[in-house]
C-alpha positions as CSV (number, residue, x, y, z in Angstrom):
1,M,-16.4,-16.8,23.7
2,A,-16.4,-13.9,26.1
3,L,-12.9,-12.4,26.3
4,S,-12.0,-10.6,29.5
5,A,-9.3,-8.5,27.7
6,A,-11.9,-7.0,25.3
7,P,-12.2,-3.7,27.1
8,Q,-8.5,-3.2,27.1
9,I,-8.2,-4.1,23.5
10,E,-10.9,-1.6,22.6
11,A,-9.2,1.1,24.7
12,F,-5.9,0.4,22.8
13,L,-7.6,0.7,19.4
14,D,-9.3,3.9,20.5
15,M,-5.9,5.3,21.4
16,M,-4.3,4.1,18.1
17,S,-7.1,5.9,16.2
18,A,-7.2,9.1,18.2
19,E,-3.6,9.7,18.9
20,R,-1.7,8.0,16.1
21,G,-4.2,8.3,13.3
22,A,-4.3,4.6,12.5
23,G,-6.6,3.9,9.5
24,I,-9.6,1.6,9.3
25,N,-7.7,-1.3,7.8
26,T,-4.8,-1.0,10.3
27,L,-7.2,-1.0,13.2
28,A,-9.0,-4.0,11.8
29,A,-5.7,-5.9,11.5
30,Y,-4.8,-5.0,15.1
31,R,-8.2,-6.2,16.3
32,R,-7.9,-9.5,14.6
33,D,-4.4,-10.2,15.9
34,L,-5.2,-9.2,19.5
35,L,-8.4,-11.2,19.5
36,D,-6.5,-14.2,18.2
37,F,-4.1,-13.8,21.1
38,A,-6.9,-13.3,23.6
39,A,-8.6,-16.6,22.4
40,H,-5.2,-18.4,22.7
41,A,-4.8,-17.1,26.3
42,A,-8.5,-18.0,27.2
43,R,-8.0,-21.6,25.9
44,R,-5.2,-21.9,28.5
45,G,-7.2,-20.3,31.3
46,G,-5.4,-17.0,31.0
47,D,-6.1,-13.4,30.2
48,A,-4.5,-11.5,27.3
49,A,-4.2,-8.3,29.3
50,R,-2.3,-10.1,32.1
51,A,-0.4,-12.6,30.0
52,D,3.2,-13.4,31.0
53,R,6.2,-14.0,28.7
54,D,5.6,-17.7,28.5
55,M,2.0,-17.1,27.3
56,V,3.2,-14.8,24.6
57,R,5.9,-17.3,23.6
58,S,3.4,-20.1,23.4
59,F,1.2,-18.0,21.1
60,L,4.2,-17.2,18.8
61,T,5.1,-20.9,18.8
62,S,1.5,-21.7,17.6
63,L,2.1,-19.4,14.6
64,S,5.1,-21.4,13.4
65,G,3.3,-22.5,10.2
66,L,2.6,-18.9,9.1
67,A,4.8,-16.7,7.0
68,P,7.5,-14.8,8.9
69,A,5.9,-11.5,7.9
70,T,2.6,-12.6,9.5
71,Q,4.4,-13.7,12.7
72,A,6.2,-10.4,12.8
73,R,3.0,-8.4,12.3
74,K,1.2,-10.3,15.1
75,L,4.1,-9.7,17.5
76,S,4.2,-6.1,16.6
77,A,0.5,-5.8,17.6
78,L,1.2,-7.5,20.9
79,R,4.2,-5.2,21.6
80,Q,2.1,-2.1,21.0
81,F,-0.8,-3.4,23.0
82,H,1.3,-4.3,26.1
83,A,3.3,-1.1,25.8
84,F,0.0,0.7,26.0
85,L,-1.1,-1.2,29.0
86,Y,2.2,-0.5,30.8
87,A,2.1,3.2,29.9
88,E,-1.4,3.5,31.2
89,G,-0.5,1.7,34.5
90,L,-2.8,-1.2,33.7
91,R,0.0,-3.7,34.3
92,P,3.4,-3.4,36.0
93,D,5.5,-4.9,33.2
94,D,5.7,-5.6,29.4
95,P,6.0,-9.4,28.6
96,T,7.0,-8.7,25.0
97,E,10.1,-6.6,25.8
98,T,12.8,-9.2,25.2
99,L,11.0,-11.3,22.6
100,S,12.1,-11.3,18.9
101,A,10.3,-12.3,15.8
102,P,11.6,-13.8,12.5
103,R,13.0,-11.1,10.3
104,P,11.1,-11.4,7.0
105,A,12.9,-10.8,3.8
106,R,11.4,-7.9,2.0
107,P,10.2,-9.2,-1.3
108,L,10.9,-7.2,-4.4
109,P,7.6,-5.8,-5.7
110,K,6.0,-7.1,-8.9
111,I,6.2,-4.5,-11.7
112,L,4.8,-4.0,-15.2
113,S,6.9,-2.8,-18.0
114,P,6.1,0.6,-19.7
115,A,5.0,-1.4,-22.7
116,D,2.5,-3.3,-20.6
117,L,1.1,-0.1,-19.2
118,E,0.9,1.5,-22.6
119,A,-1.0,-1.5,-23.9
120,M,-3.5,-1.4,-21.0
121,L,-4.0,2.4,-21.4
122,A,-4.4,2.1,-25.2
123,E,-7.0,-0.7,-24.9
124,A,-9.0,1.3,-22.3
125,A,-8.9,4.4,-24.5
126,R,-10.6,2.5,-27.3
127,D,-13.8,2.3,-25.2
128,Q,-15.5,5.6,-25.0
129,S,-18.5,4.4,-23.0
130,P,-18.9,5.7,-19.4
131,E,-17.3,2.4,-18.2
132,G,-14.4,2.8,-20.5
133,L,-13.8,6.4,-19.5
134,R,-13.9,5.5,-15.9
135,L,-11.4,2.7,-16.5
136,S,-9.0,5.1,-18.3
137,C,-9.3,7.5,-15.4
138,I,-8.5,4.8,-12.9
139,L,-5.4,3.6,-14.8
140,E,-4.1,7.1,-15.3
141,M,-4.5,8.0,-11.7
142,L,-3.0,4.8,-10.2
143,Y,-0.1,4.6,-12.6
144,G,0.3,8.4,-13.3
145,G,0.0,9.4,-9.7
146,G,1.2,6.4,-7.7
147,L,-1.9,6.4,-5.5
148,R,-2.8,3.7,-3.1
149,V,-6.1,2.0,-4.0
150,T,-7.6,3.1,-0.7
151,E,-6.7,6.7,-1.4
152,L,-8.4,6.6,-4.8
153,A,-11.4,4.6,-3.6
154,G,-12.3,7.1,-0.9
155,M,-11.3,10.2,-2.8
156,P,-13.9,12.9,-2.3
157,L,-15.4,14.4,-5.5
158,A,-14.4,17.9,-4.3
159,A,-10.7,17.0,-4.4
160,A,-10.9,15.9,-8.0
161,R,-12.8,19.0,-9.1
162,S,-10.0,21.3,-8.3
163,R,-8.4,23.0,-11.3
164,E,-5.0,22.9,-9.7
165,D,-2.2,20.9,-11.3
166,F,-2.2,18.5,-8.3
167,L,-4.5,16.5,-6.1
168,R,-4.7,16.8,-2.3
169,V,-4.6,13.1,-1.2
170,T,-5.2,11.9,2.3
171,G,-3.0,8.9,2.9
172,K,-2.1,6.6,5.7
173,G,-2.6,8.0,9.2
174,G,-4.6,10.8,7.8
175,K,-1.5,12.5,6.4
176,E,-2.1,14.8,3.4
177,R,0.2,15.1,0.5
178,L,0.1,16.8,-2.9
179,V,0.2,14.5,-6.0
180,P,1.0,16.2,-9.3
181,L,-1.6,15.5,-12.1
182,G,0.0,15.1,-15.5
183,A,-1.7,16.2,-18.7
184,A,-2.9,12.7,-19.6
185,A,-4.3,12.1,-16.2
186,R,-6.1,15.5,-16.1
187,Q,-7.6,14.7,-19.5
188,A,-8.8,11.3,-18.4
189,L,-10.2,12.7,-15.2
190,D,-12.1,15.5,-17.0
191,A,-13.5,12.9,-19.5
192,Y,-14.7,10.7,-16.6
193,L,-16.2,13.7,-14.7
194,A,-18.3,14.4,-17.7
195,V,-20.0,11.0,-17.4
196,R,-19.7,10.4,-13.7
197,E,-23.5,10.9,-13.1
198,H,-24.0,7.7,-14.9
199,F,-22.6,5.9,-11.9
200,V,-24.3,7.9,-9.1
201,P,-27.4,6.3,-7.8
202,K,-30.2,8.8,-7.1
203,D,-31.3,7.1,-3.9
204,H,-27.9,6.8,-2.2
205,A,-27.1,9.6,0.2
206,R,-23.4,9.0,0.4
207,A,-22.5,8.1,-3.2
208,G,-22.6,11.7,-4.3
209,R,-19.6,12.6,-2.1
210,Y,-17.1,10.3,-3.9
211,L,-15.2,10.6,-7.1
212,F,-15.8,6.9,-7.9
213,A,-19.4,6.7,-6.8
214,S,-21.0,3.3,-6.6
215,R,-24.4,1.7,-5.8
216,G,-22.8,-0.4,-3.1
217,R,-23.3,0.0,0.6
218,E,-20.1,2.1,1.0
219,G,-21.1,4.6,-1.7
220,F,-17.8,4.2,-3.6
221,L,-16.0,1.5,-5.5
222,T,-14.4,-1.0,-3.2
223,R,-10.8,-2.2,-3.4
224,R,-12.1,-5.5,-4.6
225,R,-13.9,-3.9,-7.5
226,F,-10.8,-1.9,-8.4
227,H,-8.9,-5.2,-8.6
228,Q,-11.6,-6.8,-10.8
229,L,-11.6,-3.8,-13.2
230,L,-7.8,-3.9,-13.6
231,K,-7.6,-7.6,-14.1
232,G,-10.3,-7.2,-16.8
233,A,-8.2,-4.5,-18.4
234,A,-5.1,-6.7,-18.4
235,L,-7.0,-9.5,-20.0
236,V,-8.2,-7.3,-22.9
237,A,-4.6,-6.0,-23.4
238,G,-3.2,-9.5,-23.6
239,I,-1.4,-9.3,-20.2
240,D,-1.6,-12.0,-17.6
241,P,-4.2,-10.8,-15.1
242,A,-2.2,-12.4,-12.2
243,K,0.5,-9.7,-12.8
244,V,-1.9,-6.8,-12.3
245,S,-3.3,-5.1,-9.2
246,P,-3.7,-1.5,-8.0
247,H,-0.6,-1.9,-5.9
248,V,1.4,-3.2,-8.9
249,L,0.5,0.0,-10.8
250,R,1.8,2.0,-7.8
251,H,5.0,0.0,-7.9
252,A,5.3,0.6,-11.6
253,F,4.9,4.3,-11.1
254,A,7.8,4.4,-8.6
255,T,10.1,2.0,-10.5
256,H,9.7,3.9,-13.8
257,L,10.4,7.2,-12.0
258,V,13.7,5.8,-10.6
259,E,14.6,4.3,-14.0
260,G,14.0,7.7,-15.5
261,G,16.4,9.3,-13.1
262,A,14.1,10.7,-10.3
263,D,15.8,11.1,-7.0
264,L,14.6,8.9,-4.1
265,R,13.6,11.9,-1.9
266,S,11.2,13.1,-4.6
267,V,9.8,9.6,-5.1
268,Q,9.4,9.2,-1.3
269,T,7.3,12.4,-1.3
270,L,5.2,11.4,-4.2
271,L,4.4,8.0,-2.7
272,G,3.8,9.4,0.8
273,H,6.3,7.1,2.5
274,A,7.2,8.1,6.0
275,D,10.6,6.5,5.9
276,I,12.9,6.7,2.9
277,A,14.0,3.1,3.6
278,T,10.7,2.0,2.3
279,T,11.4,3.9,-1.0
280,Q,14.9,2.4,-1.4
281,I,13.5,-0.9,-2.5
282,Y,12.9,0.7,-5.9
283,T,16.6,1.0,-6.4
284,H,16.8,-2.8,-6.2
285,V,13.9,-3.2,-8.6
286,A,15.6,-0.9,-11.0
287,R,19.1,-2.2,-10.5
288,N,19.4,-3.7,-14.0
289,H,18.5,-0.3,-15.5
290,L,21.0,1.4,-13.2
291,V,23.8,-1.0,-14.3
292,R,23.0,-0.2,-17.9
293,L,23.0,3.6,-17.1
294,M,26.4,3.3,-15.4
295,D,27.8,1.4,-18.4
296,Q,26.5,4.0,-20.8
297,A,27.1,7.2,-18.9
298,H,30.2,6.8,-16.7
299,P,33.5,7.8,-18.4
300,L,35.5,4.9,-16.8
301,A,32.9,2.4,-18.2
302,R,33.7,3.6,-21.7
303,R,37.5,3.2,-21.3
304,P,38.9,0.1,-23.1
305,L,39.9,-2.7,-20.7
306,R,43.6,-3.5,-20.5
307,P,44.4,-7.0,-21.7
308,R,45.0,-9.5,-18.8
309,T,48.6,-10.7,-18.8
310,G,48.1,-13.6,-16.5
311,K,50.9,-12.4,-14.2
312,D,50.5,-11.4,-10.6
313,E,50.9,-7.7,-10.2
314,G,52.6,-6.3,-7.1
């Protein structure tokens, strides 16, 4: 189906990439959402770039069976697209201005206990083959550094070969941050680097650039492959594979830091969150630990309770 709004959509995506540093995955999500809307408009004889408020409302109504978070994401894409068209003088108004989307409840992230992580690390360490050393390195860097899987997948070899006590990581929006590298993670990284050539295909021009080289088209391990490797590690360690993913290890990194007493600003910096509100969710995840900490550490919590008399006190 030929969509008349396609040039405007591509212009918007170019702007998001060039001016706001949107990543590949973000741009792909915007493209899918806007093409869905363009197809909806075309089926009703309209044009996504010239859609009125009723057209946008009818599109949102058609999404009623989807999760609130998905609906909110699609409306966000439409808002930014039409704000771009208005700012560029390509239309005289913004039909999304007064529309609201369902407010999705932010789910608490899944986490693994320190014991779960220790079991996975211990099982991976038993395997001293190149595959085992690679797996140990992946576990140490995802859990020990709180990296996003996309950050680790696309990490250049040069960044990992630095002898500094931290890694320079390029995160969302092309923003760079420093991630401290603990002794265990450095040891696992050095052990993997010693066998890395085992995974580098001789006839793949791009693979040599990446820390986790692969024979695949991209030249590095894909997110899907990272998921597979971690679920395999969970199975060997006797942990339900459904509980494990790269993002769960990142959540465990943050939660265990908060439980250990780390302040939220430091955790925000380590995770690369632009807004501390995103980091604050870990105070909810760790709330049971914080209650125990209060009971153990606060002077008033250790004071004996007065017996209740049953009488009203004035």
